[in-house]
LUMSE-88214 format. One record per residue (C-alpha): x, y, z; residue in three letters; residue number from 1. Coordinates in pm, 1 decimal. Layout:
N
{rec {X,Y,Z},'ala',NUM},
...
This chain:
362
{rec {1423.9,483.0,206.8},'met',1},
{rec {1307.9,254.0,-67.2},'val',2},
{rec {1614.1,328.7,-279.7},'gly',3},
{rec {1885.8,236.2,50.7},'arg',4},
{rec {1726.2,-76.5,101.8},'ile',5},
{rec {1674.2,-199.8,-269.9},'gly',6},
{rec {2086.6,-29.1,-308.3},'thr',7},
{rec {2175.7,-226.5,10.0},'glu',8},
{rec {1964.8,-569.3,-138.6},'ala',9},
{rec {2190.9,-557.6,-446.3},'leu',10},
{rec {2536.7,-464.9,-266.3},'glu',11},
{rec {2489.0,-704.8,3.2},'arg',12},
{rec {2297.5,-1011.7,-70.3},'his',13},
{rec {2305.3,-976.6,-509.6},'gly',14},
{rec {1898.1,-935.5,-487.3},'leu',15},
{rec {1780.4,-749.5,-803.1},'arg',16},
{rec {1549.3,-484.8,-747.2},'arg',17},
{rec {1264.8,-619.3,-920.6},'glu',18},
{rec {1277.6,-911.3,-707.8},'arg',19},
{rec {1223.8,-720.7,-404.1},'leu',20},
{rec {897.9,-634.1,-355.8},'leu',21},
{rec {836.1,-363.8,-85.9},'leu',22},
{rec {501.1,-336.4,63.9},'asn',23},
{rec {328.2,-118.6,323.0},'ala',24},
{rec {47.3,-191.1,555.4},'ser',25},
{rec {10.4,134.4,586.0},'his',26},
{rec {-133.6,151.7,926.1},'asn',27},
{rec {-191.8,464.0,1139.1},'his',28},
{rec {-88.2,301.1,1498.3},'ser',29},
{rec {330.0,295.9,1364.5},'cys',30},
{rec {614.1,469.2,1442.5},'pro',31},
{rec {725.8,769.2,1172.2},'val',32},
{rec {1002.0,711.3,950.3},'thr',33},
{rec {1273.0,949.6,779.9},'glu',34},
{rec {1113.4,1045.3,479.8},'asp',35},
{rec {766.5,915.0,450.4},'val',36},
{rec {505.7,1183.7,470.7},'leu',37},
{rec {745.7,1470.9,554.6},'trp',38},
{rec {478.8,1748.3,534.5},'leu',39},
{rec {278.8,1601.6,792.1},'tyr',40},
{rec {480.1,1658.4,1144.8},'tyr',41},
{rec {649.7,1968.3,1282.5},'glu',42},
{rec {909.3,1757.9,1509.3},'leu',43},
{rec {1147.0,1896.3,1784.5},'ser',44},
{rec {1493.6,1825.5,1742.0},'pro',45},
{rec {1417.3,1535.6,1983.5},'glu',46},
{rec {1164.2,1391.8,1808.9},'glu',47},
{rec {1356.8,1422.4,1476.8},'ala',48},
{rec {1654.9,1204.3,1630.6},'ala',49},
{rec {1399.2,956.5,1788.9},'ala',50},
{rec {1280.4,918.1,1409.5},'arg',51},
{rec {1608.2,902.5,1268.7},'asp',52},
{rec {1714.8,631.3,1549.3},'arg',53},
{rec {1387.1,463.4,1501.6},'tyr',54},
{rec {1461.7,413.3,1050.9},'thr',55},
{rec {1824.6,302.1,1140.6},'glu',56},
{rec {1661.7,-0.2,1313.8},'gln',57},
{rec {1408.3,-18.2,1007.9},'val',58},
{rec {1726.9,-27.8,759.7},'tyr',59},
{rec {1888.5,-325.0,981.4},'arg',60},
{rec {1589.6,-496.9,1024.7},'ala',61},
{rec {1487.9,-519.7,635.0},'tyr',62},
{rec {1888.1,-608.5,563.8},'ser',63},
{rec {1822.6,-902.9,807.2},'glu',64},
{rec {1542.8,-1011.6,728.4},'ala',65},
{rec {1609.8,-1035.9,352.5},'ile',66},
{rec {1965.2,-1198.1,455.1},'gly',67},
{rec {1793.3,-1465.0,653.2},'ala',68},
{rec {1525.8,-1564.8,367.4},'ala',69},
{rec {1831.7,-1573.1,171.4},'leu',70},
{rec {2007.2,-1817.2,342.7},'ala',71},
{rec {1701.9,-2014.7,440.8},'ala',72},
{rec {1617.0,-2073.2,66.9},'leu',73},
{rec {1501.1,-2463.3,56.4},'ala',74},
{rec {1233.7,-2655.3,-218.9},'pro',75},
{rec {902.6,-2506.1,-175.4},'ala',76},
{rec {551.9,-2585.5,-271.1},'glu',77},
{rec {311.9,-2299.8,-366.1},'leu',78},
{rec {-22.2,-2273.1,-409.6},'ser',79},
{rec {-281.8,-1950.9,-506.8},'phe',80},
{rec {-620.3,-1914.2,-311.1},'ala',81},
{rec {-891.2,-1703.0,-286.4},'gln',82},
{rec {-1129.8,-1595.3,18.2},'gly',83},
{rec {-1364.4,-1352.9,99.7},'leu',84},
{rec {-1410.3,-1092.8,427.5},'ala',85},
{rec {-1672.1,-841.7,441.5},'gly',86},
{rec {-1458.6,-574.1,641.0},'ile',87},
{rec {-1418.8,-301.2,376.0},'ala',88},
{rec {-1641.6,-3.6,350.1},'val',89},
{rec {-1601.5,245.0,34.3},'asn',90},
{rec {-1490.5,531.8,281.2},'arg',91},
{rec {-1562.6,805.7,11.3},'arg',92},
{rec {-1979.1,774.6,25.7},'arg',93},
{rec {-1898.2,733.6,451.9},'ala',94},
{rec {-1806.8,1099.8,471.0},'arg',95},
{rec {-2137.1,1253.8,549.1},'gly',96},
{rec {-2480.9,1306.4,379.7},'pro',97},
{rec {-2318.6,1479.8,58.6},'glu',98},
{rec {-2116.6,1179.2,1.8},'ser',99},
{rec {-2378.5,907.6,60.0},'arg',100},
{rec {-2521.4,958.3,-303.8},'ala',101},
{rec {-2124.9,812.1,-461.2},'leu',102},
{rec {-2037.4,473.3,-604.5},'pro',103},
{rec {-1907.3,258.9,-324.8},'gly',104},
{rec {-1719.0,-17.9,-492.2},'pro',105},
{rec {-1495.9,-213.7,-257.4},'val',106},
{rec {-1304.3,-544.3,-309.8},'asp',107},
{rec {-1350.1,-830.9,-50.8},'his',108},
{rec {-1144.3,-1085.9,-228.7},'asp',109},
{rec {-858.0,-1239.3,-1.0},'val',110},
{rec {-581.7,-1391.4,-203.5},'pro',111},
{rec {-362.5,-1626.3,11.3},'val',112},
{rec {-62.4,-1754.8,-97.0},'leu',113},
{rec {96.6,-2068.6,110.5},'ala',114},
{rec {411.8,-2257.7,136.7},'val',115},
{rec {417.8,-2615.6,156.8},'arg',116},
{rec {767.0,-2743.1,266.5},'gly',117},
{rec {849.3,-3126.5,351.6},'ala',118},
{rec {712.8,-3058.4,725.1},'glu',119},
{rec {404.5,-2896.2,636.8},'gly',120},
{rec {297.3,-2520.1,619.7},'leu',121},
{rec {588.2,-2308.0,622.0},'leu',122},
{rec {443.2,-1950.1,518.8},'gly',123},
{rec {114.2,-1798.5,425.5},'ile',124},
{rec {108.8,-1472.4,202.6},'val',125},
{rec {-231.4,-1297.4,234.3},'phe',126},
{rec {-349.6,-970.4,134.9},'gly',127},
{rec {-678.0,-739.6,159.1},'tyr',128},
{rec {-803.2,-423.9,-0.5},'ser',129},
{rec {-847.4,-203.6,304.0},'cys',130},
{rec {-654.9,73.6,493.1},'his',131},
{rec {-529.3,-91.4,847.6},'thr',132},
{rec {-660.0,230.8,1018.0},'thr',133},
{rec {-925.5,68.7,1276.4},'ala',134},
{rec {-651.4,191.0,1536.6},'leu',135},
{rec {-465.1,571.9,1600.4},'gly',136},
{rec {-325.6,765.0,1838.8},'gly',137},
{rec {22.0,688.6,1997.6},'leu',138},
{rec {-7.2,352.7,2052.4},'gly',139},
{rec {213.5,75.6,1836.4},'val',140},
{rec {8.9,-175.3,1701.9},'asn',141},
{rec {1.5,-376.7,1374.8},'gly',142},
{rec {-416.6,-295.6,1332.2},'asp',143},
{rec {-678.0,-588.7,1193.4},'tyr',144},
{rec {-390.8,-682.8,1009.0},'ala',145},
{rec {-159.9,-755.7,1303.5},'gly',146},
{rec {-440.9,-885.9,1509.2},'phe',147},
{rec {-464.4,-1153.1,1159.2},'ala',148},
{rec {-128.8,-1247.5,1150.1},'gln',149},
{rec {-115.0,-1313.7,1499.8},'ile',150},
{rec {-459.8,-1541.5,1486.9},'asp',151},
{rec {-312.0,-1736.1,1196.9},'leu',152},
{rec {19.8,-1833.8,1359.9},'glu',153},
{rec {-135.7,-1931.5,1704.5},'arg',154},
{rec {-403.7,-2172.0,1496.4},'ser',155},
{rec {-157.2,-2280.1,1248.8},'leu',156},
{rec {213.0,-2336.8,1443.0},'pro',157},
{rec {515.0,-2349.3,1221.7},'gly',158},
{rec {381.3,-2093.0,966.9},'ala',159},
{rec {486.7,-1740.8,938.3},'met',160},
{rec {180.7,-1537.8,810.8},'ala',161},
{rec {280.2,-1213.8,600.3},'ile',162},
{rec {33.2,-914.1,528.9},'phe',163},
{rec {24.0,-769.5,184.9},'val',164},
{rec {-199.8,-434.8,144.5},'gln',165},
{rec {-372.8,-455.1,-188.8},'asn',166},
{rec {-589.8,-173.7,-344.7},'cys',167},
{rec {-734.7,10.0,-33.5},'gly',168},
{rec {-681.8,329.0,-79.8},'gly',169},
{rec {-1047.9,415.7,-80.7},'asp',170},
{rec {-1179.2,165.3,179.9},'ala',171},
{rec {-1150.3,188.7,537.4},'asn',172},
{rec {-1256.4,-97.2,788.0},'pro',173},
{rec {-1612.1,30.2,918.1},'leu',174},
{rec {-1739.4,39.6,1183.3},'pro',175},
{rec {-1443.9,244.6,1360.4},'arg',176},
{rec {-1448.4,375.8,1742.2},'ile',177},
{rec {-1280.0,690.5,1788.7},'arg',178},
{rec {-1216.8,847.9,2187.1},'gly',179},
{rec {-1249.8,473.4,2361.7},'arg',180},
{rec {-886.2,296.4,2287.5},'asp',181},
{rec {-980.9,-40.0,2501.0},'glu',182},
{rec {-1302.2,-42.7,2271.8},'asp',183},
{rec {-1133.8,52.6,1945.5},'ala',184},
{rec {-851.6,-230.3,2034.0},'leu',185},
{rec {-1150.9,-484.8,2051.0},'ala',186},
{rec {-1303.6,-392.7,1742.6},'leu',187},
{rec {-967.3,-377.0,1576.7},'ala',188},
{rec {-898.3,-750.7,1680.2},'glu',189},
{rec {-1234.7,-871.1,1575.8},'arg',190},
{rec {-1169.5,-722.5,1266.0},'his',191},
{rec {-837.6,-918.9,1238.2},'gly',192},
{rec {-1042.6,-1266.0,1341.6},'leu',193},
{rec {-1288.0,-1239.0,1094.9},'val',194},
{rec {-976.0,-1151.7,810.1},'leu',195},
{rec {-798.3,-1456.4,952.9},'ala',196},
{rec {-1073.7,-1705.0,924.6},'glu',197},
{rec {-1143.3,-1621.2,583.6},'ala',198},
{rec {-740.0,-1686.1,531.3},'val',199},
{rec {-789.2,-1995.5,689.3},'arg',200},
{rec {-1169.2,-2113.0,459.0},'gln',201},
{rec {-933.7,-1988.8,143.7},'ala',202},
{rec {-663.4,-2283.6,266.1},'leu',203},
{rec {-962.2,-2529.0,297.0},'asp',204},
{rec {-1052.1,-2449.5,-70.1},'asn',205},
{rec {-938.4,-2614.6,-384.5},'asp',206},
{rec {-625.9,-2430.5,-378.6},'ala',207},
{rec {-453.9,-2394.5,-752.6},'val',208},
{rec {-80.0,-2545.0,-739.8},'pro',209},
{rec {174.6,-2267.7,-890.1},'leu',210},
{rec {433.5,-2405.0,-1100.6},'ser',211},
{rec {694.8,-2203.2,-1301.6},'gly',212},
{rec {880.9,-2031.8,-1456.7},'pro',213},
{rec {878.6,-1733.1,-1235.2},'leu',214},
{rec {880.1,-1448.6,-1440.1},'arg',215},
{rec {942.1,-1109.0,-1299.1},'val',216},
{rec {955.7,-732.9,-1446.0},'ser',217},
{rec {978.2,-395.7,-1344.3},'met',218},
{rec {877.3,-90.5,-1536.9},'gly',219},
{rec {834.6,291.7,-1489.9},'glu',220},
{rec {567.0,505.8,-1642.7},'thr',221},
{rec {543.3,904.0,-1610.7},'glu',222},
{rec {243.3,1058.5,-1476.6},'leu',223},
{rec {122.8,1428.6,-1553.4},'glu',224},
{rec {-8.2,1643.5,-1312.0},'leu',225},
{rec {-250.7,1929.6,-1367.6},'glu',226},
{rec {-93.4,2289.3,-1327.9},'pro',227},
{rec {-59.4,2412.1,-954.1},'gly',228},
{rec {-131.5,2754.1,-772.8},'leu',229},
{rec {48.9,3052.1,-903.7},'pro',230},
{rec {385.0,3152.6,-710.0},'leu',231},
{rec {195.7,3484.9,-632.7},'glu',232},
{rec {-115.1,3293.7,-522.9},'glu',233},
{rec {66.3,3095.8,-243.7},'leu',234},
{rec {247.1,3361.1,-114.7},'arg',235},
{rec {-60.7,3548.4,-29.8},'glu',236},
{rec {-220.7,3267.0,129.2},'arg',237},
{rec {3.1,3072.3,292.6},'ala',238},
{rec {87.7,3366.9,581.9},'pro',239},
{rec {-300.2,3303.1,669.0},'arg',240},
{rec {-251.3,2877.1,725.5},'leu',241},
{rec {-114.8,2691.5,985.8},'ser',242},
{rec {32.3,2374.2,1064.2},'gly',243},
{rec {5.6,2135.0,753.5},'ile',244},
{rec {-171.9,2383.9,508.3},'his',245},
{rec {125.2,2601.7,580.5},'arg',246},
{rec {416.8,2337.1,517.9},'arg',247},
{rec {249.4,2263.0,190.7},'asp',248},
{rec {191.8,2595.2,31.7},'phe',249},
{rec {596.2,2700.7,166.0},'glu',250},
{rec {687.8,2358.0,18.7},'his',251},
{rec {533.6,2493.3,-350.6},'phe',252},
{rec {723.6,2850.9,-297.7},'ile',253},
{rec {1050.6,2656.4,-196.2},'arg',254},
{rec {1023.1,2431.2,-510.2},'gln',255},
{rec {952.8,2805.9,-750.3},'tyr',256},
{rec {1251.3,2937.1,-588.3},'glu',257},
{rec {1457.1,2654.9,-634.4},'thr',258},
{rec {1314.9,2431.5,-965.6},'leu',259},
{rec {1165.7,2762.2,-1151.6},'gly',260},
{rec {809.0,2575.6,-1077.6},'glu',261},
{rec {705.4,2237.7,-855.9},'pro',262},
{rec {733.3,1934.4,-1060.5},'pro',263},
{rec {476.2,1878.5,-1288.7},'gly',264},
{rec {477.6,1485.0,-1321.6},'ser',265},
{rec {550.4,1185.5,-1077.6},'leu',266},
{rec {746.1,866.9,-1206.1},'arg',267},
{rec {553.2,562.5,-1136.9},'tyr',268},
{rec {684.7,200.6,-1107.6},'pro',269},
{rec {511.7,-120.6,-1124.6},'val',270},
{rec {604.5,-449.4,-1068.6},'gln',271},
{rec {487.9,-805.6,-1192.9},'val',272},
{rec {592.2,-1138.6,-1039.6},'trp',273},
{rec {395.5,-1434.4,-1271.3},'arg',274},
{rec {406.5,-1768.2,-1177.6},'phe',275},
{rec {323.2,-1991.8,-1451.1},'gly',276},
{rec {7.0,-1935.4,-1560.3},'glu',277},
{rec {-147.3,-1973.3,-1233.2},'gly',278},
{rec {-46.8,-1663.2,-1072.3},'leu',279},
{rec {-11.2,-1290.9,-1157.9},'ala',280},
{rec {131.9,-1052.1,-906.9},'leu',281},
{rec {50.2,-698.5,-1017.0},'val',282},
{rec {203.7,-487.1,-772.6},'ala',283},
{rec {144.0,-105.3,-815.0},'leu',284},
{rec {267.2,209.0,-606.7},'thr',285},
{rec {119.9,415.3,-388.1},'gly',286},
{rec {-257.2,458.0,-239.6},'glu',287},
{rec {-417.1,283.4,-508.0},'thr',288},
{rec {-776.1,296.6,-539.7},'val',289},
{rec {-1005.0,-33.9,-545.9},'val',290},
{rec {-1102.6,32.7,-921.2},'asp',291},
{rec {-759.8,-82.0,-1009.9},'tyr',292},
{rec {-787.7,-429.7,-854.2},'ser',293},
{rec {-1090.0,-459.5,-1010.9},'leu',294},
{rec {-993.2,-335.8,-1349.1},'arg',295},
{rec {-671.1,-584.9,-1355.2},'phe',296},
{rec {-841.5,-880.4,-1243.1},'lys',297},
{rec {-1129.1,-840.8,-1458.2},'glu',298},
{rec {-902.2,-787.5,-1751.4},'thr',299},
{rec {-603.3,-1081.5,-1677.0},'tyr',300},
{rec {-849.4,-1336.9,-1505.8},'gly',301},
{rec {-1065.2,-1308.2,-1142.5},'trp',302},
{rec {-927.6,-1648.1,-1020.0},'asp',303},
{rec {-589.4,-1611.8,-1149.5},'arg',304},
{rec {-473.7,-1204.7,-1048.0},'thr',305},
{rec {-372.9,-1054.1,-753.8},'trp',306},
{rec {-314.4,-687.5,-749.6},'val',307},
{rec {-155.5,-489.7,-448.7},'cys',308},
{rec {-78.5,-134.3,-379.3},'gly',309},
{rec {140.1,68.5,-139.3},'tyr',310},
{rec {445.4,-100.2,-306.3},'asn',311},
{rec {780.4,78.0,-358.4},'asn',312},
{rec {675.0,433.1,-238.6},'asp',313},
{rec {405.3,600.5,-32.7},'leu',314},
{rec {348.6,818.6,-332.2},'leu',315},
{rec {34.7,966.8,-269.7},'cys',316},
{rec {-332.5,875.2,-338.6},'tyr',317},
{rec {-363.1,739.0,-709.9},'val',318},
{rec {-705.3,797.8,-804.6},'pro',319},
{rec {-899.0,594.5,-1099.3},'ser',320},
{rec {-1010.4,833.3,-1363.9},'arg',321},
{rec {-1372.1,805.1,-1205.9},'arg',322},
{rec {-1217.0,870.3,-878.9},'val',323},
{rec {-1003.5,1174.1,-1044.5},'leu',324},
{rec {-1358.3,1337.8,-1200.8},'leu',325},
{rec {-1558.0,1317.3,-866.5},'glu',326},
{rec {-1282.8,1493.7,-658.5},'gly',327},
{rec {-1273.7,1481.8,-304.6},'gly',328},
{rec {-965.7,1374.3,-85.3},'tyr',329},
{rec {-843.2,1109.5,-299.0},'glu',330},
{rec {-959.2,1218.6,-595.8},'gly',331},
{rec {-787.6,1558.9,-543.2},'ala',332},
{rec {-713.2,1717.2,-233.0},'leu',333},
{rec {-494.4,1495.9,-64.9},'gly',334},
{rec {-220.5,1545.7,-305.4},'met',335},
{rec {-90.5,1868.9,-133.2},'trp',336},
{rec {-39.1,1644.5,153.7},'glu',337},
{rec {218.8,1447.1,-45.4},'tyr',338},
{rec {424.2,1745.1,-157.3},'gly',339},
{rec {256.1,1768.5,-497.9},'his',340},
{rec {134.8,2049.5,-692.0},'arg',341},
{rec {-196.2,1923.3,-798.3},'ala',342},
{rec {-394.1,1646.4,-888.6},'pro',343},
{rec {-291.6,1411.6,-1193.0},'phe',344},
{rec {-444.5,1480.2,-1535.4},'ala',345},
{rec {-705.1,1232.2,-1701.1},'glu',346},
{rec {-503.4,982.1,-1816.8},'asp',347},
{rec {-363.3,921.4,-1533.6},'val',348},
{rec {-538.8,556.8,-1508.8},'glu',349},
{rec {-491.6,492.0,-1875.1},'asp',350},
{rec {-55.1,521.3,-1832.3},'arg',351},
{rec {-101.5,289.6,-1527.3},'ile',352},
{rec {-289.6,43.9,-1750.6},'ala',353},
{rec {-63.0,49.6,-2040.8},'glu',354},
{rec {268.3,-21.8,-1866.9},'leu',355},
{rec {59.1,-311.7,-1670.3},'val',356},
{rec {11.3,-473.9,-2039.9},'thr',357},
{rec {331.9,-448.6,-2149.0},'glu',358},
{rec {492.3,-567.4,-1792.2},'leu',359},
{rec {219.2,-887.9,-1836.1},'met',360},
{rec {380.9,-973.0,-2187.6},'gly',361},
{rec {14.0,-928.2,-2333.8},'trp',362},
């Protein structure tokens, strides 16, 4: 999907890939699309057809939005500020008594990019490092980030509010409610109101005006995987499994049969947009954990660095070295569900950091 969107943006609008940032809010109350989390679902032919029709709508919407934005280009002033919101809790230490001893780092910063034109505030781009998963089930909803957008656009008429998911791979909005739809919806809205207020307070603070030049760069590194299960073990265990776990193992068996073995590495793209010396936006790929945000802001400046995950491809969970060695879902177990044979090798964080350093020009 990302490849098709990027190709159409270039062919129809002349927009080069490094100037297109594709960020997913990653909620659990949105429709399924073509090739995202494809091992999760066993769809009937009718469900697959509905998914494909919706996916085509998504492609058209992207093309229309990109075209409309480029057609409406006009002079504007940009500024950057940061607020704080205490919605995120590190979910790794909230998964039962055996996890309470794990570290619980979070990033409560709310980065805000404001766009002002001749008639005042035109747009707000804001981010947060937390899964947008206060909701689930079959209702279609933008979750707490969507409620924040609604509240901001009501309180700031004429401004469009856009949410960017940051490094929230190991954070959840807590508390959450399961099994009581109306109560869960009300709680998600309250989380959204908290985030919206954090954005408004940031707008009222001393924002830093941004200037040129705008420097954009995009690169790629290779992340190695540990060895996977041997073919004989996969064939032995697969018949005893069901649901997604059986589909995972059958997928790996097919890779052995068609490729010789499951791939041993993943391509990992990174983008960096630098707005003069006032702001560096580091766009990582996949479900990155919070350690990446904290590390890069410490390296490149807490007040002028914005680190977001969930860009380019919903690749898998991307653990730091610490999370990788701790194990658990984000460190190891979640890789199978994304179709990857095993956890990353221990140099995963170093390889990503080296690429970011290169793209930053340091």
